[in-house]
C-alpha positions as CSV (number, residue, x, y, z in Angstrom):
1,X,65.4,51.5,8.0
2,X,62.7,48.8,8.1
3,X,63.7,45.1,11.0
4,X,63.3,42.2,10.3
5,X,60.8,40.1,11.7
6,X,61.9,38.0,13.3
7,X,63.1,33.8,12.2
8,X,60.8,32.2,14.7
9,X,57.9,34.6,13.8
10,X,57.9,33.5,10.6
11,X,58.8,29.8,11.4
12,X,55.3,29.9,12.6
13,X,53.6,31.3,10.5
14,X,55.5,29.1,7.6
15,X,54.9,26.0,10.2
16,X,51.0,27.4,10.7
17,X,50.6,27.3,6.2
18,X,52.0,23.6,6.1
19,X,49.5,22.7,9.1
20,X,46.7,23.4,6.4
21,X,46.0,27.5,7.2
22,X,45.7,29.8,4.2
23,X,48.0,32.2,3.7
24,X,46.2,35.1,4.2
25,X,44.8,33.6,8.1
26,X,48.3,32.2,8.7
27,X,48.7,36.1,8.4
28,X,46.1,37.4,10.2
29,X,46.6,35.1,13.2
30,X,50.4,36.4,13.5
31,X,49.3,39.7,12.2
32,X,51.8,40.2,9.9
33,X,51.2,41.2,5.8
34,X,49.2,39.2,3.5
35,X,51.9,39.9,1.9
36,X,54.6,39.4,4.1
37,X,53.5,35.1,3.5
38,X,53.1,35.1,0.9
39,X,56.4,35.8,0.6
40,X,58.1,34.3,3.2
41,X,55.6,31.2,2.2
42,X,57.5,31.0,-1.6
43,X,60.9,31.2,-0.3
44,X,59.9,28.5,1.9
45,X,59.5,25.8,-0.3
46,X,61.5,27.2,-3.2
47,X,64.2,27.5,-0.4
48,X,63.4,25.7,2.1
49,X,65.1,28.8,4.1
50,X,62.7,30.4,7.2
51,X,65.9,33.1,7.9
52,X,66.1,37.0,6.4
53,X,68.5,37.7,4.2
54,X,71.1,38.8,5.0
55,X,71.6,42.4,4.8
56,X,73.7,45.4,4.8
57,X,78.4,44.9,3.9
58,X,80.4,44.0,1.1
59,X,78.6,42.1,-1.8
60,X,79.9,43.3,-4.3
61,X,84.2,43.6,-3.5
62,X,84.6,39.6,-5.3
63,X,84.9,40.6,-9.0
64,X,88.1,42.5,-7.4
65,X,89.7,40.4,-4.6
66,X,89.5,37.3,-7.5
67,X,92.4,39.7,-9.2
68,X,94.1,40.2,-6.3
69,X,97.6,37.8,-7.8
70,X,97.6,40.1,-10.8
71,X,97.5,43.7,-8.4
72,X,99.8,42.8,-5.9
73,X,102.3,41.5,-8.4
74,X,102.0,44.0,-10.1
75,X,103.4,46.3,-7.7
76,X,106.1,43.6,-7.1
77,X,107.1,44.4,-9.8
78,X,106.6,47.9,-10.5
79,X,106.3,49.7,-6.5
80,X,105.4,53.0,-8.4
81,X,102.7,52.1,-10.6
82,X,99.7,54.2,-10.9
83,X,96.5,52.8,-10.8
84,X,95.1,54.0,-13.9
85,X,97.9,51.3,-15.1
86,X,96.9,48.9,-12.5
87,X,93.4,49.8,-15.0
88,X,94.4,49.8,-17.9
89,X,96.6,46.7,-17.3
90,X,93.8,44.5,-15.0
91,X,91.4,45.2,-18.9
92,X,94.7,44.2,-21.2
93,X,95.4,40.7,-18.9
94,X,92.0,40.3,-18.3
95,X,89.3,41.5,-19.5
96,X,88.1,43.1,-16.3
97,X,87.2,47.3,-15.7
98,X,87.0,48.3,-12.0
99,X,87.0,51.6,-11.1
100,X,90.9,53.5,-10.6
101,X,88.5,54.0,-6.7
102,X,87.2,50.4,-6.9
103,X,91.6,49.5,-7.3
104,X,92.2,52.3,-4.4
105,X,89.7,50.5,-2.0
106,X,91.2,47.2,-3.3
107,X,95.6,48.3,-1.7
108,X,93.6,49.3,1.5
109,X,91.7,47.3,2.6
């Protein structure tokens, strides 16, 4: 997998463009692709952020975690409830559909 270029390099490119250098010239000066210099400036102008976006990790479990109260209460009420029954209960009570493996992963965490 490709590695991020340092935040310091990103900041130097951004500062050079802010000082009047073109994005193309800044890219050549600092040895990065023109596309990267353009993208970094666009993100910086839109958000003020020079750091790369976070990579990896779990970005999707928030949906199932929002159902924690129902899932934990269901286990207390019926200790031998199946994952399929939990899935049906989530659909019926909250209108949320999850794969059985997602529910399993919730309890494993």
